[in-house]
N, C-alpha and C positions, 0 to 999 in steps of 0.2 A: 176423199181426203184431198186437201189443197196441195198444190205443188210446194216444194221446198222454197222456191223463189217467193211465193206469196207469203209463206210463213216468215221468212227472213225480213220481208218488207214490213210485216206487222210488228215484228220484234225490234225494228230499227227506231221506233219512237220511245223515248225515255218514259213517258207517262204510261204507255201500255206495258212497258217492261216493269214498271213499278207496281201496277195493278196485278199483273200476272204473278209477280213474286209474292204478293199478299195472298192471292187465291191458291198458291201452291201450299201455303200454310194452313188455310182454313176456308171453308165455304162462307161467303159473306153476301149481304144484301147491298144494294146501292147506297142506302142510308148509312150503313156501317162503313162502307168504303169512303163515303163523304166525311164521316166523323174522323176517320183515321188520317186521310190525306188532305182534308180541308180544300178539296177541289169542288167545283160546281157540279150539281147533279147531272145537268145535261151533258157536260163534258165527260163525266165518268160513263154515262150511258152510251155516248157515242163511241168511246174507246172500247167498251165492253162489246158493243155490237160488232166492231171490226175484229176483235179477238175471236168472237164467236163465229164470225163468217168464215174464218180460215181454220176453224176447228180447234183452236187452242183453249177455248173456254166453253163450258156447258152450263145450262141454267135449268132451274126448276121453280115452280110456283108453289107458294104456301099462303093460301088466302089471297090477299091483295099484294103480297110482296113476292119479288123474284129473288132467288138466291143463286149466286154464281160460284162455280168451282173450276179449277184447272182440269182439263181433259188429260187423263193419264193413259189413255189408250192410243195406240197407233203403231206405225212401223218404227223400227229401230232408229232410223234417221230422224224421224219426227221427234222421238223421245230425246235423242241426243241434242237436238236444237233447243228444245224446251229446257233441258238441264243446264245447258250453257247460258241460256238467257237468264235463268234464275241466279246462276252464279254471278253473272254480270250485273244483276240488280244490286248485289251487295256493294258495288262500287258507287252507287248513286248517293248523293249527299243527303237525301231524305230517308235513307234506308233505316238507320238506327232509330230515328224518331217514329217512323212507321211501325217498327216492331214494338216499340213501347206503347204506342197508341193501340195496336192490335191486342196486346195483352189487356189493356184497360177495357176495350170494347167487349172482349170475351168475358171478362170478369163481371161487367155490368149487364151482360146479355140476359142473364137469369135473375138479376137482382131487382126485385120489385120494391125494395125499401125506398129508393129515391122517388119513384113514381108515387108511392103512397104519401111520402112527405109533401110532394108538390100538390097532391089533392087536398091534404090537410091545410097547407098554407093558403090554397085558393079559397077554401071555405072559411078561413079564420075571420076575415074582415067583412064577410057577406052580411052578417046581421049583428046588431049591437047586443051586448050582454054586460050588465054591471060588473066591474072589476075584471073584465075579460080583456087582457092586454098582453102584448109581447113582453113588456117589462115584467109583468107578474110571472109569466111562463119562464122567462130568463132566470129570475130569482129561484124558481122551483128547480130548474135544471142545475143551477149552480150548487144547490144543496146536495146534489148527487155526486159532486166531484170529490174524489179522495184527496187527502192531504199530500200533495206532491211537491217536489222541488222542481221549479219551472224556470226555464230561460226564455225571456221574451226578447228576441233578437231583432234589432231595428225597431225599438219600442217607441221612438218618438217621445212624446211627453208622458207616455205610460197609461193610456186609457184602458187598454186590455189588462195590463199588469195590475192596475188599481182595482179593477173588478175582480180578477182572479185571486188577489191577495186576501179577499174576504174568507177564502176557504183553503188556500194553498199553505203548505208548511213554510216554504220560503220561495221568493221570486227574485231573480236577478234580471233586471232590465238593462239592456245594452243598446247604446246609441252613439253615433260618432259625433254628435253635436253636444258640445259642453253646455250650451245654453239650455238645450232640451233636458239634459241630465240634471242640471241645477234646478230647473223648474220642477221636474218630476220629483226630485228628492225633497224639495221644500213642501210640495203638495202632500207627499206621502207622510212627512213628519207632521204636518198640520192635521192630517186625518188620523193620526195615530197608527199608521200601518208600519209597525216595526219589523214585519217580515218581508218588506219590499225594499230592495236595495238597487240603486242605480249605479252603473259603471260606464265610463267613456270607453268605447272600443269599436272595432271594425267587424263587419259581418264575416269577413274571411278569416278572422283570427280573434274571436271573442275572448275577453279576459276572464275565462272560467276554467276551472280545473277539469282535466279529462275525466270522463266516466263519472260525473258527479251529479247529473240532473236526470229526472224522470221524464220530463217533457220539454221539447224545444218548439217554440212557436216563431214562425216567420209570417207576420200579418202585414200584407201589402208592403213588404220590405224588399223582396227579392228583385223587383224591377228597378231598385235603386242600387243594387250591388254591382260592383265592377265586374265580378266573375260569379254569376249565379251558381254554377256547378260547384265552385270552390266553397261558396257559402253553405251549401248543403253538406259538403264533406266536413266542413268545420263544425256544423251542428251535430253530425254523427260522432265526432271525436269527443264532444262533451257529454254525450248521452251514455247512460248505463246500457248494457246489453239487455234487450227487452224493453227499453225505453221507446217513447213515441215521438214522432215529429208531426206537426200540423202546419201546413202552408196555405195561406189565403193570398191569392194574387190574381192579377188581371190575365185573362185569356188573350192570346195574340190578337192585336188589332192594328189598324192602319192610321190612327189619329196622331199624325206627326206632331201636332201642336202640343202634345203632352210633354214633349221634351222641354219646351220652353215654359209652358204654363205650370207644370208640376215638378220639373227637374228630373223626369224619368230618364234613366239610361237605356231601358229596354221597353219596347212597345208590347208588353205582355209576353206570354209564353204559350207554346203549343202544348197540349195535354201530354203528348208523347215525350217531349223534351223533359218535363218534370219527372215523368215516370222513369225515363232512362237515367237521369241524374241520381234519383233515389236508389235505383237498383245498383248502380255502379258504386254507391257509397255504403252498400252493405245492408240495405233495408229490405224487408219482405212485407207481405200482406199490403201491397201498395194499391191505393185507390185514388184516382184523380177524377173529380166530378165537377161539372158546372153547377153552381148552386145559386147564382143570381144573374139577372140581366136587367140593366137600367132601361127604363121606358123611353127616356129622352136620348136623342142623338148625342154622341156617337154610339150609343147602346153598349157601353162597357159591360163585359161579362166577367164574372168572378169564378175562379177555380178554387176548389178545396182539395188539397192532397193530404192523405194520411198514410202513415207507414210505421212499421215497428223495426227497430234495429236488431238485426240477426247476428251481426258480428261487429266487433269493435275495429275501427280502422287503426292502422299502425300509427302511434303517436310518436313523433320524433323527439328525442331527448338529446340535449347538447352536453357532452362531458367536457370537463376542463382538461386542457392539454397538459 
């Protein structure tokens, strides 16, 4: 067993403290730790090696992968030092996002559906077949959608709303641009979409009655919100209990020019951030998955988050004095 001094030296590094706190929760591979923390693989491996050297971490191999876990054996002083370190990790700024990403990784660990979808997508364009197109498949899947009341938050000119209006019972498209709303309204009228309604409003306070919609959609809108967490809470307020939220948005990136080129307020989001915001807003059955990656630099990646509202947030009402 290493000396207490060596253990304290190992625990003095915030990154090692962060990794140890995750391994206290669950046995994880390097790839899973990389997915959770967004740190480089070599950096993670180096820190794990140092934690293993002083006896704080143990590992085992499963095929080509190595799994790491916190060593729970040792003298009382050793155990006390580890417990204090884990408590201290709770004060790290990345802790809440790490816990959200950990839940997502564990949920997806045994989920083969996404891998299967990727395999199908990879084979789709491999060979030509008459009438075989994503457009046709999209129409097929659209026919399976039940008649829902949908809120398209941050709708822009309403491309998603217009498509879903073919099957939805009613759609309320909300955008903060009066020009966009006017354009979308005129186009919906021209196409005879009487169940598609456009409203001017803000993501943080959409002009929709509480508990009135079955599905809330935020499609590439969250990174334009002044307060993304508040936008998700606002979406929860307009949903019925048991309603669903769908979020499509950029994964965290470092392409600073996006602020000037596209008016983005946020450079995407970490998987764990979205998971955390959904959980805090009363959602359950949360899944956050990377569903696309652009081939050209800067290789933007797209996240899809889905969740079901378990409890209604408290909706403030203002009584007359």
